[in-house]
N, C-alpha and C positions, 0 to 999 in steps of 0.2 A: 391398554386403556387409552381412550381418547378424551381430550380436554380442550376447552376453548382458551386461546391465548389472548393477550391484551389487544392484539390487532384484530381479533374476531375470527381468526383462521382456526380451523380444526387441525390438531396435530397429535401425533402419538406421543405418549410419555417418553422422554429420552431414555436411552439405554446407556448406562455408565460403561465406558470403554476400558476394559482391562484394569491394570493397576495404575494407569496414569490419571484417572479421575475425570477425563474429559467426557462430555455428553455426546452421544450420537443420536440422531433422530432428525427432527425438523430444523430448518434454518434458524428458527427462533431460539432453539435450545442448544446452540453450538458453542456457547461460552463454557469455560471450565466450571466445575462445581465450586460452590463457595469455599473459600480457604485455599483455592488453587489458582495460580495465575499462569497464563500462557502455556508453553510446552514444559512440562515438569521434569524432563529427563535430566539427570545430573551430568556434569561435565559438558563437553562440546557436543550438542545434539547433531545427529546425522540428517542430511537433507533427504527427504522422501518424496519430493514433488516429482511428477512425471517428466520424462525427457522432453515432451512437447511443451510443458509449462516452463521448463528451464530454457528451452530454445526461445520461447516468446519473451520471457523476462530479459534474457541477454540482448535480444534484438531491440526491445523497448528501451533498455538502459543505454545502449549504444546510440539510439536515435535521440534520446534525451540529452546525452553528453554532447552529441554533435550540434545541438541547439543551445549549448551552454547552460544546461540545467545545473542547479546546485544540490548538494547533499543527496545524491542518488544512492539508494539502498534498497535491498530486496530481502524479504523474509519468506521462508517456507512455512506456511501455516496449515499444511495438509494434515498434520496430526491433530490440530485443534479445530479446524473447520472442515466440514464436508462440502461446503458450497464453492470453495476455490482452493487451489493449491498454493498460490503465492501472491504476495502484495509487492508492488514496486512503488516506492515513494520518491518524489523528486520535487524540487521547488525552483522558483524564479523570482527575481526582484520586481517584476512588473506584470500587470494583467496581460499586456500584449505578448510578452515572452511566454507566459503560461499557455496562452492559446497557441502560440507558435510551436511550443514543445509538444503539446497534445496533438496538433495537426500532423507533425512530423512522425510521432509514434504511430498514429493511426495509419498514415500513408505507408510507412515502412513495413509495418506488420501485414498490411493488406498486400502490398506489392511483393515483398520477399517471401512471406509465409502463408499468404492466402487467408489471413485471419481478419475478421471484422468484429468490432465490438457489438455485443447484443444490447448494450445500454451505454449512453454517454450523458452525463449529468454535469451541471454547473457551468455550461457555456456562456450563459447570459452575463454573469458578473466576471467570469474567468478568474476568480480568486481561489477556487478549489474545483478542479475538473476531475471527474472520475470516468475511467474507461473500463467497462466490464467485459472481459473476454471469456468469461466462465472459468477457464483454467487459471487465469490470472486476473487481478484487478490492479489497475494503475491509478495512482493518486498523484496529480500534479497540483501543487499548492503555491500560492503567493508566499514569499518568505515569511511575512508576518503571521500568516495563518499556520505555517509550518511550525514556527516557534511556539505559537499560542497553543495549538492542539497537540503537538508532540506525539503524533501517532506511533512513532517508534517505541515509545514507552509501553504501549499496549502489547507489542510483539517482541520485546527485547529478549524474552526467554526462548523464543523460537529460533531455529537455525537461520543464520544469515547466508544468503545465496551469494556465491562468488560471482562477481561481475567483471566486465572488461576493465582494463587499467584506466581508460579514459573516464569511466564512470566513478571508479574509486577515487580518482584525483579531485573530485568535486566536493568532498566531505568538508563540513564546517563552514561553508559559505553562507548558508541561510541565516545562521545566528549572527555572523559578522554583518550581513546586510541589515538585519532587523535592528541591531545595536546602532549601526551608523545612521539609519533612518530615524531612530528614536533620538539620537544626539542632535541631528539636524532640526527636528521638530522642537526639541527643548531650546535650542539656540534661537529659533524664531519667536518663541514666547517671551524671551527676555527683553 
């Protein structure tokens, strides 16, 4: 059965996938059914992303770590979304550094793996830049946006992808920077 979505696109009614309750069908209908969140498998879920996606994620994480990104983490969303296999999240304390990280990721993936993003959004303000490689989506956010939007809450039930040690060592720095910045601003107001 075909219906019109809020965006005005025609889409097939979603098919409920197996016993996990996630919807399959159009990109609009890729969220879990009401009452279900993220990847519903009990225990530690298995990573089901493709080898190519894992290769891209690890290269992007290493590039971000080399440019001193904070809180680098990746989630396998292949069981929840059919539009991509994995998300990489990273942050930086300044707009300039966000742009530098994004440029390094794009250059490294193109040079080493021959991958080019099909879409790049958010360059103008450089507070939240998105690189869409179809197999993976990379989000690089300013530390304040990272804390405010907390994208990892949306995907916390999905399997976390094991990243290079340099990327793992960056955890917890976005929140530290946001708190320090808030403290400095409070001090200026006094």
